[in-house]
ZATI-662739 format. One line per 5 residues: number of its first residue (from 0); for each residue x, y, z of N, C-alpha, C. Coordinates in Angstrom, 2 decimals. Layout:
REM residues N
NUM) X:Y:Z:X:Y:Z:X:Y:Z ~ ... $
//
This chain:
REM residues 308
0) 255.58:191.41:1.51:257.03:191.57:1.73:258.06:190.87:0.58 ~ 258.79:191.41:0.07:259.93:190.91:-0.62:260.37:189.64:-0.14 ~ 260.34:188.54:-0.99:260.76:187.17:-0.36:262.40:187.21:-0.35 ~ 263.03:186.23:0.25:264.37:186.23:0.51:265.32:185.96:-0.70 ~ 264.74:185.12:-1.98:265.21:184.72:-3.18:265.24:185.93:-3.88 $
5) 264.10:186.75:-3.90:264.25:187.96:-4.83:265.09:189.00:-4.25 ~ 265.18:188.89:-2.98:266.05:189.98:-2.22:267.33:190.03:-2.76 ~ 267.88:188.83:-2.99:269.09:188.69:-3.42:269.63:189.47:-4.80 ~ 268.56:189.97:-5.45:268.77:190.52:-6.81:269.02:191.87:-6.38 ~ 268.52:192.46:-5.22:268.80:193.96:-5.00:269.55:194.34:-3.85 $
10) 270.20:193.29:-3.13:271.01:193.44:-1.96:272.76:193.29:-2.33 ~ 273.54:193.93:-1.41:274.86:193.77:-1.50:275.33:193.63:-0.05 ~ 275.72:192.41:0.25:276.38:192.41:1.55:277.78:192.62:1.79 ~ 278.24:193.27:2.66:279.75:193.53:2.71:280.37:192.23:3.19 ~ 281.78:192.06:2.73:282.42:190.71:2.97:282.24:190.27:4.39 $
15) 282.47:191.43:5.30:282.36:191.01:6.90:281.09:190.52:7.32 ~ 279.90:191.13:6.81:278.49:190.66:7.24:278.45:189.34:6.54 ~ 278.78:189.35:5.33:278.31:187.97:4.56:279.16:186.95:5.28 ~ 280.29:186.95:5.65:281.13:185.80:6.29:280.27:185.59:7.64 ~ 279.99:186.66:8.32:279.28:186.34:9.53:277.94:185.61:9.49 $
20) 277.06:186.11:8.64:275.85:185.29:8.41:276.11:183.77:7.76 ~ 276.79:183.71:6.98:277.14:182.40:6.56:277.78:181.56:7.53 ~ 278.46:182.15:8.52:278.84:181.09:9.56:278.37:181.28:10.92 ~ 277.17:181.82:10.96:276.26:181.87:12.23:277.05:182.72:13.39 ~ 277.70:183.79:12.95:278.22:184.74:14.09:277.37:185.82:14.24 $
25) 277.55:186.31:15.42:276.63:187.42:15.82:276.57:188.73:14.99 ~ 275.61:189.24:14.55:275.48:190.32:13.66:274.58:191.31:14.42 ~ 274.67:192.64:14.17:273.96:193.61:14.87:273.70:194.58:13.69 ~ 272.31:194.87:13.56:271.98:195.87:12.34:272.00:197.25:12.89 ~ 272.40:198.16:12.08:272.22:199.51:12.53:271.55:200.50:11.41 $
30) 270.82:201.41:11.81:270.17:202.30:10.51:271.06:203.26:10.17 ~ 270.59:203.94:9.03:271.53:205.04:8.49:271.02:206.39:8.60 ~ 269.77:206.58:8.95:268.90:207.80:9.01:269.77:208.79:10.02 ~ 270.13:208.18:11.27:270.81:208.87:12.20:272.23:209.54:11.62 ~ 272.78:208.94:10.42:273.86:209.42:9.93:273.47:210.62:9.02 $
35) 272.48:210.37:7.99:272.15:211.52:7.08:271.32:212.55:7.33 ~ 270.29:212.28:8.47:269.30:213.29:8.92:269.49:213.58:10.38 ~ 270.11:212.74:11.26:269.94:212.80:12.68:271.24:213.64:13.35 ~ 272.28:213.81:12.73:273.29:214.48:13.38:274.01:215.37:12.24 ~ 274.91:216.54:12.69:275.56:217.25:11.77:276.99:216.58:11.28 $
40) 277.56:216.78:10.51:279.07:216.46:9.94:279.74:217.26:10.77 ~ 281.02:216.65:11.46:281.42:215.56:11.18:280.95:214.45:12.38 ~ 280.19:214.94:13.28:279.68:214.20:14.48:278.90:212.70:14.06 ~ 278.30:212.98:12.86:277.43:211.88:12.27:278.31:210.66:11.82 ~ 279.54:211.14:11.13:280.53:209.97:10.56:281.21:209.40:11.94 $
45) 281.60:210.43:12.68:282.49:209.86:13.82:281.54:208.89:14.73 ~ 280.66:209.28:14.96:279.43:208.54:15.81:279.34:206.98:15.13 ~ 278.97:206.94:13.79:278.66:205.99:13.20:279.99:204.90:13.15 ~ 281.20:205.47:12.89:282.32:204.58:13.04:282.56:204.06:14.34 ~ 282.40:204.95:15.34:282.62:204.35:16.86:281.66:203.40:17.26 $
50) 280.34:203.42:16.92:279.38:202.62:17.16:279.58:201.05:16.42 ~ 280.20:201.19:15.15:280.64:199.98:14.56:281.83:199.56:15.27 ~ 282.76:200.20:15.77:283.89:199.73:16.59:283.52:199.21:17.76 ~ 282.59:199.64:18.60:282.14:199.11:19.69:281.55:197.82:19.55 ~ 280.69:197.65:18.59:280.08:196.39:18.36:281.08:195.27:18.03 $
55) 282.14:195.63:17.23:283.26:194.49:16.82:283.90:194.33:17.99 ~ 284.48:195.21:19.08:284.91:194.89:20.12:284.20:194.19:21.27 ~ 282.96:194.35:20.99:281.85:193.53:21.94:281.71:192.06:21.36 ~ 282.39:191.66:20.34:282.50:190.38:19.68:281.41:190.11:18.72 ~ 280.67:191.20:18.19:279.84:191.09:17.00:280.22:191.72:15.85 $
60) 279.49:191.50:14.68:279.69:192.28:13.56:278.65:193.35:13.30 ~ 278.87:194.62:12.92:277.97:195.64:12.73:277.57:195.49:11.19 ~ 276.24:195.71:10.97:275.56:195.70:9.56:274.99:196.95:9.46 ~ 275.56:198.17:9.17:274.72:199.40:8.74:274.29:199.23:7.47 ~ 272.84:199.66:7.45:272.21:199.43:6.30:271.74:200.71:5.59 $
65) 271.61:200.60:4.44:271.33:201.93:3.53:270.80:201.52:2.04 ~ 270.59:202.56:1.14:270.34:202.16:-0.28:271.26:203.28:-1.00 ~ 272.05:202.68:-1.58:273.17:203.46:-2.59:272.90:203.23:-4.03 ~ 272.72:204.12:-4.75:272.40:203.98:-6.19:271.53:202.72:-6.58 ~ 270.54:202.52:-5.73:269.44:201.62:-5.80:269.85:200.41:-5.34 $
70) 270.93:200.10:-4.72:271.33:198.91:-4.23:271.38:198.97:-2.67 ~ 270.50:197.81:-2.20:270.44:197.89:-0.81:271.83:197.23:-0.30 ~ 272.30:198.12:0.84:273.57:197.66:1.50:273.35:196.98:2.71 ~ 273.92:196.05:3.06:273.92:195.46:4.42:275.49:195.28:4.77 ~ 275.77:196.34:5.41:277.32:196.46:5.79:277.94:197.46:5.05 $
75) 278.51:198.63:5.50:278.88:199.82:4.59:280.39:199.95:4.81 ~ 281.00:200.26:3.66:282.49:200.64:3.52:282.59:201.97:4.34 ~ 283.91:202.48:4.54:284.22:203.77:4.98:283.74:204.91:3.95 ~ 283.95:204.67:2.70:283.47:205.56:1.63:281.89:205.52:1.81 ~ 281.25:204.62:1.80:279.89:204.81:1.90:279.22:205.55:3.20 $
80) 279.96:205.31:4.14:279.71:205.96:5.44:279.94:207.69:5.32 ~ 281.03:207.82:4.52:281.49:209.18:4.42:280.23:209.83:3.49 ~ 279.92:209.13:2.31:278.93:209.87:1.45:277.62:209.87:2.11 ~ 277.05:209.08:2.92:275.83:209.12:3.75:275.86:210.62:4.79 ~ 277.17:210.58:5.15:277.24:211.64:6.35:277.40:213.05:5.65 $
85) 277.56:213.18:4.28:278.01:214.46:3.79:276.89:214.73:2.58 ~ 276.36:213.90:1.96:275.56:214.17:0.77:274.10:214.64:1.16 ~ 273.60:215.44:0.45:272.18:216.19:0.42:271.33:215.37:-0.34 ~ 272.06:214.42:-1.06:271.00:213.60:-2.06:270.66:212.32:-1.31 ~ 270.27:212.22:-0.09:269.91:210.99:0.47:268.28:211.13:1.06 $
90) 267.60:210.24:0.66:266.22:210.23:1.13:266.01:209.50:2.20 ~ 265.17:209.98:3.33:264.87:209.32:4.43:263.90:208.27:3.89 ~ 264.14:207.05:4.26:263.64:205.72:3.49:262.68:205.04:4.54 ~ 261.46:204.94:4.59:260.67:204.01:5.32:259.93:203.02:4.30 ~ 259.16:202.14:4.71:258.55:201.19:3.87:258.07:201.75:2.62 $
95) 257.25:202.82:2.45:256.46:203.40:1.51:257.41:204.02:0.36 ~ 258.73:204.26:0.99:259.50:204.82:-0.33:260.65:203.71:-0.75 ~ 260.48:202.55:-0.28:261.67:201.66:-0.71:261.69:201.17:-2.06 ~ 260.40:200.89:-2.58:260.50:200.40:-4.02:260.93:201.39:-4.80 ~ 260.44:202.62:-4.66:260.75:203.78:-5.42:262.23:204.09:-5.56 $
100) 262.64:204.09:-4.47:264.17:204.41:-4.35:265.21:203.39:-5.04 ~ 264.80:202.18:-4.80:265.53:200.98:-5.28:265.33:201.18:-6.83 ~ 264.23:201.02:-7.35:263.88:201.17:-8.76:264.42:202.10:-9.63 ~ 264.62:203.45:-8.96:265.09:204.58:-9.52:266.49:204.85:-9.25 ~ 267.14:203.69:-8.70:268.67:204.01:-8.52:269.14:205.11:-7.66 $
105) 268.17:205.55:-6.65:268.47:206.62:-5.69:269.24:206.15:-4.58 ~ 269.25:207.15:-3.70:270.07:206.91:-2.39:269.14:207.13:-1.36 ~ 269.02:206.30:-0.25:268.21:206.12:0.74:268.77:205.83:2.02 ~ 268.37:206.62:3.19:268.91:206.31:4.50:267.94:205.52:5.15 ~ 268.12:204.11:5.79:267.11:203.46:6.44:266.78:204.06:7.62 $
110) 265.48:204.24:7.84:264.70:204.57:9.24:264.82:203.21:10.15 ~ 264.29:203.28:11.32:264.03:202.16:12.18:263.31:201.02:11.41 ~ 262.22:201.70:10.73:261.11:200.76:10.16:261.86:200.15:9.05 ~ 262.48:200.75:8.10:262.94:200.22:6.86:264.36:199.33:7.19 ~ 265.00:199.48:8.27:266.03:198.75:8.84:265.46:197.49:9.29 $
115) 264.38:197.51:9.87:263.83:196.07:10.34:263.51:195.27:9.07 ~ 262.81:195.84:8.14:262.73:195.10:6.86:263.94:194.43:6.32 ~ 264.90:195.26:6.34:266.39:194.79:5.61:266.80:193.71:6.47 ~ 266.82:193.76:7.75:267.24:192.90:8.79:266.58:191.73:8.87 ~ 265.24:191.71:8.62:264.40:190.52:8.78:264.88:189.39:7.34 $
120) 264.99:190.25:6.32:265.20:189.62:4.95:266.80:189.06:5.13 ~ 267.57:189.72:5.61:268.96:189.32:5.74:269.05:188.33:6.89 ~ 268.28:187.97:7.80:268.48:187.13:8.72:269.14:187.56:9.92 ~ 269.00:188.89:10.27:269.45:189.68:11.43:268.51:189.82:12.51 ~ 268.81:189.38:13.60:267.83:189.20:14.86:267.94:190.56:15.89 $
125) 269.12:191.23:15.92:269.46:192.28:16.88:269.61:193.63:16.00 ~ 268.94:194.52:16.46:269.05:195.77:15.71:269.31:197.10:16.82 ~ 270.36:197.71:16.59:270.62:198.89:17.70:270.19:200.32:17.11 ~ 269.77:201.03:17.81:269.25:202.43:17.28:269.41:203.38:18.48 ~ 269.10:204.63:18.20:269.10:205.62:19.31:267.89:205.67:20.13 $
130) 266.62:205.95:19.34:265.33:205.87:19.90:264.46:205.11:18.97 ~ 263.39:204.71:19.39:262.27:204.08:18.52:261.19:205.25:18.10 ~ 260.67:205.33:17.03:259.63:206.00:16.61:258.49:205.65:17.26 ~ 257.43:206.54:17.52:256.08:206.11:18.27:254.96:206.96:17.76 ~ 254.06:207.23:18.78:253.08:207.96:18.66:253.22:209.36:19.06 $
135) 253.05:210.29:18.07:253.40:211.80:18.24:252.41:212.54:19.05 ~ 252.81:213.49:19.75:252.02:214.27:20.55:250.83:214.83:19.69 ~ 249.65:214.74:20.21:248.68:215.46:19.44:248.27:214.39:18.44 ~ 248.58:213.01:18.43:248.16:212.10:17.31:246.74:211.87:17.30 ~ 245.97:212.22:18.29:244.47:212.08:18.39:243.82:212.89:17.29 $
140) 244.68:213.87:16.79:244.19:214.85:15.92:244.81:214.75:14.51 ~ 246.07:214.47:14.66:246.95:214.23:13.55:247.08:212.89:13.00 ~ 246.82:211.89:13.69:247.02:210.42:13.24:248.43:210.21:12.92 ~ 249.43:211.03:13.50:250.87:210.80:13.26:251.59:209.74:14.25 ~ 251.49:208.59:13.60:251.91:207.35:14.38:253.22:206.73:13.45 $
145) 254.25:206.55:14.12:255.55:206.10:13.33:255.31:204.79:12.88 ~ 255.81:204.39:11.59:255.66:203.20:10.88:256.60:202.30:11.89 ~ 257.44:202.71:12.57:258.40:201.74:13.34:257.77:200.88:14.29 ~ 256.53:201.11:14.74:255.62:200.32:15.68:254.91:199.24:14.88 ~ 254.68:199.45:13.71:254.00:198.35:12.91:255.07:197.41:12.46 $
150) 256.20:197.78:12.07:257.14:197.03:11.65:257.63:196.06:12.86 ~ 257.90:196.72:13.95:258.39:196.06:15.16:257.29:195.03:15.65 ~ 255.96:195.30:15.32:255.09:194.30:15.71:255.03:193.05:14.86 ~ 255.27:193.26:13.57:255.18:192.40:12.48:256.28:191.58:12.29 ~ 257.65:191.84:12.91:258.77:191.11:12.52:259.53:190.51:14.06 $
155) 260.04:189.46:13.79:260.86:188.71:15.05:262.22:189.29:15.03 ~ 262.33:190.44:15.76:263.72:191.17:15.88:263.58:191.69:17.15 ~ 264.85:191.87:17.77:264.83:192.73:19.10:265.65:193.98:18.72 ~ 264.84:195.22:19.05:265.38:196.52:19.06:266.07:197.01:20.39 ~ 267.24:197.26:20.29:267.87:197.87:21.59:267.75:199.43:21.40 $
160) 267.42:200.19:22.15:267.40:201.71:22.23:267.33:202.20:23.54 ~ 267.20:203.65:23.54:267.15:204.33:24.74:265.53:204.73:25.11 ~ 264.72:203.88:24.74:263.31:204.06:24.54:262.87:204.88:23.47 ~ 261.52:205.41:23.46:261.19:206.17:22.38:261.63:207.49:22.65 ~ 261.60:208.22:21.30:262.17:209.74:21.27:261.30:210.41:22.42 $
165) 261.93:211.34:23.12:261.21:212.30:24.21:260.28:213.14:23.53 ~ 260.61:213.57:22.20:259.49:214.35:21.50:257.87:213.79:21.37 ~ 257.93:212.41:21.70:256.77:211.72:21.40:255.86:211.68:22.75 ~ 254.90:210.85:22.55:253.74:210.68:23.57:254.35:209.22:24.07 ~ 255.13:209.20:25.12:255.55:207.79:25.52:254.54:206.90:25.98 $
170) 253.43:207.72:26.71:252.42:206.64:27.37:251.54:206.10:26.27 ~ 251.15:206.83:25.32:250.49:206.32:23.98:251.18:205.34:23.14 ~ 252.46:205.45:23.14:253.43:204.77:22.54:253.32:203.27:23.11 ~ 253.54:203.27:24.45:253.49:202.02:25.22:252.02:201.21:25.01 ~ 250.91:202.14:25.07:249.66:201.47:24.91:249.48:200.84:23.42 $
175) 250.13:201.34:22.46:250.08:200.86:21.27:250.98:199.65:20.97 ~ 252.08:199.72:21.71:252.75:198.55:21.64:252.20:197.27:22.41 ~ 251.52:197.65:23.38:250.61:196.68:24.16:249.64:195.87:23.45 ~ 248.93:196.93:22.52:247.99:196.22:21.69:248.35:195.29:20.68 ~ 249.51:195.74:20.21:250.10:194.82:19.15:250.73:193.57:19.81 $
180) 251.15:193.66:21.11:251.65:192.45:21.44:253.02:192.43:21.59 ~ 253.86:193.53:21.68:255.07:193.71:21.68:255.69:193.96:23.13 ~ 256.31:192.82:23.46:256.95:193.12:25.02:257.88:194.10:25.15 ~ 257.88:194.99:26.16:258.71:196.15:26.41:259.64:195.76:27.83 ~ 260.93:195.55:27.45:261.58:195.28:28.70:262.72:196.65:28.96 $
185) 263.34:196.69:30.05:264.20:197.66:30.38:265.40:197.12:31.04 ~ 266.44:197.69:30.73:267.89:197.15:31.39:268.17:197.83:32.63 ~ 268.02:196.81:33.76:268.36:197.38:35.23:267.46:198.37:35.69 ~ 266.26:198.51:34.85:265.36:199.43:35.65:263.94:198.95:35.21 ~ 262.97:199.33:35.95:261.56:199.00:35.67:260.78:200.16:35.11 $
190) 261.42:201.10:34.44:260.99:202.44:33.97:261.37:202.45:32.62 ~ 260.37:203.10:31.71:260.66:203.26:30.39:261.60:204.51:30.25 ~ 262.92:204.29:29.70:263.71:205.51:29.55:263.22:206.54:28.70 ~ 263.59:207.83:28.72:262.95:208.84:27.79:264.05:209.48:26.96 ~ 264.84:208.70:26.18:265.72:209.10:25.35:266.83:209.98:25.87 $
195) 266.62:211.21:26.16:267.68:212.12:26.56:267.75:212.09:28.23 ~ 266.63:211.47:28.87:266.70:211.28:30.22:266.37:209.91:30.66 ~ 266.74:209.53:31.98:266.60:208.12:32.15:265.30:207.77:32.80 ~ 264.50:208.99:33.03:263.02:208.71:33.49:261.95:209.19:32.80 ~ 260.72:208.61:32.69:259.70:208.91:31.92:258.29:208.97:32.96 $
200) 258.46:208.30:33.87:257.18:208.03:34.92:256.42:206.89:34.33 ~ 256.94:206.19:33.43:255.92:205.05:32.83:256.77:203.64:33.03 ~ 255.99:202.84:33.33:256.55:201.25:33.68:256.55:200.56:32.55 ~ 257.87:199.85:32.36:257.79:198.77:31.47:257.22:197.43:31.81 ~ 257.08:196.35:30.83:256.53:195.22:31.34:257.50:194.39:32.24 $
205) 258.69:194.36:32.06:259.91:193.74:32.87:261.00:194.34:32.96 ~ 261.52:194.38:33.95:263.12:194.73:34.27:264.11:193.25:34.02 ~ 265.02:193.74:33.19:265.92:192.74:32.67:267.36:193.26:33.26 ~ 268.06:192.34:33.89:269.28:192.74:34.69:270.54:192.23:34.02 ~ 270.52:191.29:33.16:271.43:190.60:32.42:271.22:190.58:31.00 $
210) 272.13:190.76:30.05:272.10:190.64:28.51:271.87:189.19:28.24 ~ 272.43:188.24:28.91:271.98:186.97:28.60:270.43:186.43:28.86 ~ 269.91:187.03:29.73:268.45:186.94:30.04:267.59:187.53:28.74 ~ 268.03:188.56:28.24:267.41:189.15:27.23:267.52:188.33:26.05 ~ 268.55:187.66:25.73:268.84:186.72:24.66:267.99:185.60:24.76 $
215) 267.93:185.06:26.08:267.04:183.80:26.44:265.55:184.06:26.18 ~ 265.12:185.35:26.41:263.75:185.61:26.23:263.44:185.61:24.84 ~ 264.29:186.31:24.06:264.10:186.38:22.60:263.93:185.09:21.89 ~ 265.08:184.20:22.23:265.07:183.04:21.76:263.88:181.99:22.05 ~ 263.43:182.28:23.36:262.09:181.42:23.84:260.86:181.98:22.96 $
220) 260.97:183.27:22.92:259.71:183.86:22.27:259.69:183.33:20.75 ~ 260.62:183.29:20.03:260.66:183.04:18.55:260.46:181.54:18.38 ~ 261.09:180.83:19.37:261.02:179.29:19.31:259.71:178.88:19.55 ~ 258.91:179.71:20.28:257.48:179.29:20.50:256.57:179.89:19.42 ~ 257.10:180.36:18.43:256.35:181.04:17.16:255.73:182.19:17.38 $
225) 256.07:182.80:18.54:255.47:184.13:18.64:256.37:185.33:17.86 ~ 255.91:185.56:16.96:256.81:186.31:15.87:256.71:187.83:15.90 ~ 256.14:188.57:16.91:256.27:189.80:17.18:257.82:190.23:17.57 ~ 258.20:191.56:17.36:259.34:191.94:17.81:259.32:192.00:19.29 ~ 260.60:192.46:19.72:260.81:192.87:21.32:261.47:194.06:21.48 $
230) 260.96:194.99:22.24:261.65:196.11:22.49:262.42:196.13:23.76 ~ 263.87:196.23:23.99:264.71:196.18:24.92:265.24:197.51:24.94 ~ 264.82:198.27:26.04:265.23:199.66:26.29:266.43:199.97:27.32 ~ 267.23:200.61:26.86:268.57:200.78:27.74:268.71:202.41:28.08 ~ 268.48:202.83:29.44:268.69:204.15:29.75:269.96:204.72:29.32 $
235) 270.01:206.06:28.96:271.31:206.83:28.81:272.12:206.74:30.03 ~ 273.33:206.64:29.80:274.26:206.69:31.06:274.05:207.98:31.75 ~ 274.15:207.59:33.26:273.80:208.56:34.07:274.48:209.95:33.90 ~ 275.95:209.97:33.56:276.60:210.99:33.38:276.16:212.00:32.14 ~ 275.62:211.16:31.23:275.08:212.05:30.15:273.62:212.37:30.01 $
240) 272.90:211.92:31.00:271.32:212.39:31.21:271.43:213.75:31.21 ~ 270.17:214.43:30.58:269.95:215.85:30.72:269.00:215.92:31.83 ~ 268.91:217.27:32.22:268.02:217.70:33.22:266.65:217.58:32.61 ~ 265.77:217.02:33.31:264.39:216.89:32.69:263.26:218.17:32.41 ~ 263.70:219.07:33.38:263.07:220.34:33.05:263.69:220.92:31.83 $
245) 264.94:221.01:31.69:265.74:221.73:30.46:265.12:221.01:28.91 ~ 265.23:219.72:29.04:264.84:218.90:27.76:263.32:219.23:27.45 ~ 262.36:219.05:28.57:261.09:219.25:28.45:260.77:220.52:27.74 ~ 261.55:221.67:28.17:261.17:223.04:27.83:261.75:223.14:26.42 ~ 262.75:222.44:26.05:263.48:222.47:24.66:262.34:221.92:23.75 $
250) 261.89:220.74:24.28:260.87:220.11:23.36:259.62:220.71:22.93 ~ 259.15:221.41:24.13:257.98:222.24:24.02:258.16:223.51:23.00 ~ 259.40:223.96:22.90:259.69:225.14:22.08:259.58:224.68:20.53 ~ 260.29:223.50:20.39:260.44:222.97:19.09:259.16:222.45:18.51 ~ 258.12:221.82:19.53:256.75:221.52:18.92:256.29:222.73:18.39 $
255) 256.18:223.74:19.23:255.53:225.09:18.92:255.98:225.64:17.48 ~ 257.30:225.64:17.31:257.92:225.94:15.97:257.42:225.21:14.84 ~ 257.28:223.92:15.12:257.00:222.83:13.95:255.61:223.05:13.83 ~ 254.76:223.37:14.53:253.27:223.77:14.33:253.10:224.82:13.54 ~ 253.84:226.21:13.87:253.70:227.29:13.29:254.24:227.08:11.75 $
260) 255.26:226.24:11.73:255.78:226.12:10.08:255.16:225.12:9.38 ~ 254.31:224.27:9.95:253.55:223.23:9.25:254.26:222.08:8.92 ~ 255.21:221.79:9.80:256.03:220.66:9.59:255.32:219.39:10.09 ~ 255.32:218.40:9.06:254.64:217.35:9.41:255.22:215.90:8.69 ~ 254.48:214.73:9.02:254.99:213.30:8.30:256.57:213.18:8.76 $
265) 257.29:212.69:7.85:258.57:212.08:8.17:259.68:213.22:8.41 ~ 259.37:214.48:8.09:260.09:215.68:8.40:260.04:215.93:9.61 ~ 259.10:215.75:10.49:258.91:216.01:11.83:259.97:215.67:12.76 ~ 260.41:214.41:12.85:261.49:214.13:13.86:262.67:214.79:13.58 ~ 263.31:214.75:12.34:264.57:215.53:12.15:264.51:216.85:12.66 $
270) 263.31:217.55:12.18:263.17:219.02:12.59:263.29:219.16:14.00 ~ 262.36:218.45:14.89:262.34:218.65:16.22:263.66:218.30:16.98 ~ 264.24:217.27:16.39:265.52:216.97:17.12:266.47:218.08:16.81 ~ 266.62:218.53:15.61:267.59:219.68:15.25:267.32:220.85:16.02 ~ 265.87:221.38:16.42:265.70:222.42:17.00:266.04:222.24:18.61 $
275) 265.92:221.05:19.06:266.17:220.72:20.50:267.72:220.99:20.60 ~ 268.49:220.43:19.64:269.84:220.56:19.65:270.23:222.04:19.73 ~ 269.28:222.99:19.02:269.62:224.33:18.96:269.46:225.13:20.27 ~ 268.37:224.62:20.85:267.84:225.24:22.05:268.60:225.09:23.24 ~ 269.21:223.62:23.29:270.08:223.18:24.33:271.62:223.57:24.10 $
280) 271.81:224.36:23.14:273.09:224.71:22.92:274.01:223.63:22.62 ~ 273.46:222.34:21.98:274.44:221.14:21.56:274.42:220.10:22.63 ~ 273.92:220.47:23.75:273.94:219.29:24.67:273.18:218.04:24.50 ~ 272.04:218.42:23.81:271.19:217.16:23.43:271.76:216.29:22.50 ~ 272.58:217.05:21.30:273.50:216.14:20.53:274.45:215.15:21.24 $
285) 275.27:215.78:22.32:276.15:214.96:22.95:275.42:213.82:23.77 ~ 274.27:214.25:24.21:273.42:213.11:25.06:273.06:211.97:23.88 ~ 272.58:212.53:22.72:272.20:211.42:21.68:273.44:210.45:21.40 ~ 274.54:211.11:21.17:275.73:210.36:20.76:276.12:209.41:21.93 ~ 276.01:209.79:23.23:276.30:208.84:24.39:275.34:207.72:24.62 $
290) 274.15:207.96:24.17:273.34:206.94:24.33:273.24:205.80:23.18 ~ 273.57:206.26:21.97:273.82:205.32:20.89:274.77:204.39:21.20 ~ 276.06:204.92:21.63:277.11:204.10:21.80:276.76:203.24:23.00 ~ 276.04:203.70:24.02:275.57:202.82:25.04:274.85:201.57:24.58 ~ 273.81:201.86:23.72:273.08:200.91:23.00:273.95:199.87:22.47 $
295) 275.02:200.48:21.48:275.90:199.56:20.65:276.46:198.41:21.35 ~ 276.77:198.87:22.60:277.74:197.88:23.50:276.80:196.98:23.97 ~ 275.60:197.26:24.57:274.54:196.33:25.00:274.15:195.47:23.90 ~ 274.00:195.87:22.68:273.45:195.18:21.42:274.47:194.15:21.08 ~ 275.74:194.52:21.22:276.69:193.40:20.83:276.94:192.22:21.95 $
300) 276.49:192.77:23.18:276.55:191.63:24.25:275.40:190.65:23.99 ~ 274.03:191.35:23.72:272.90:190.34:23.60:273.05:189.51:22.39 ~ 273.47:190.15:21.31:273.73:189.36:20.06:274.88:188.01:20.21 ~ 275.71:188.34:21.09:276.74:187.25:21.40:276.03:186.20:22.10 ~ 275.17:186.41:23.05:274.49:185.26:23.78:273.41:184.75:22.88 $
305) 272.87:185.40:22.12:271.67:185.06:21.14:272.41:184.03:20.06 ~ 273.57:184.13:19.69:274.13:183.23:18.79:274.85:182.19:19.37 ~ 274.92:181.98:20.69:275.65:180.81:21.44:274.88:179.46:20.99 $
//
């Protein structure tokens, strides 16, 4: 991994994030793939701005990450958010893409995996996103497992999300995390949330009822030298949760079409999510927006306690 001294040659911090990091203020990292590949315009831009505002109101500083003209950005301007939300010239960027995009002066949207890399090098401990990538359905044949899991296992960061995306195999994803030693907690429930819905039928390691407890656990784990990441799952708000039968039917239809069209690799998740939006008549998009905002609120609260 790029060391922190070399990192300075390639990175640009927003004044807000720079001040927060230098003065030990709570900072929350945010990815940008959700802006460029996860939602249509103008919902993507509106949601990105609202999530940042929620984090600020919660007493923390938002640090949305991206690569723009080869420069790694930690904290974005309104113009940069607008660019990411409208440009077709933005590459979905994971670890394998990073050096190419930076060296060639291209534009990249950070996934969960690459946001972890940037956050680690920048010294940011809390990262909010919609859902974690994981083991895809049928992975025993395709070997399609998200890089998100490896980066989470290798870095001391807490991800706050609404579980792994429900297009995935949730059970196998939890097994993978267990093998890697990543603790999985859930906020005010003992069940792994399933992104669009609150229930998956799979238990998490521990139920956490207070944001302060989550911060205490993270601090203790890292002080003990246990450098794995932590997954803190936050169920979608009750009023925004979708009917499980409806969403599962939409996912099955999307999976069938993806197989027919030969969609694979990093194009799989954006394709499946867009098809689910189409099949549900836009209801899944509204659910996605609600859960991301909900995660931003919790992320700011945990970050505030972590930096006490």
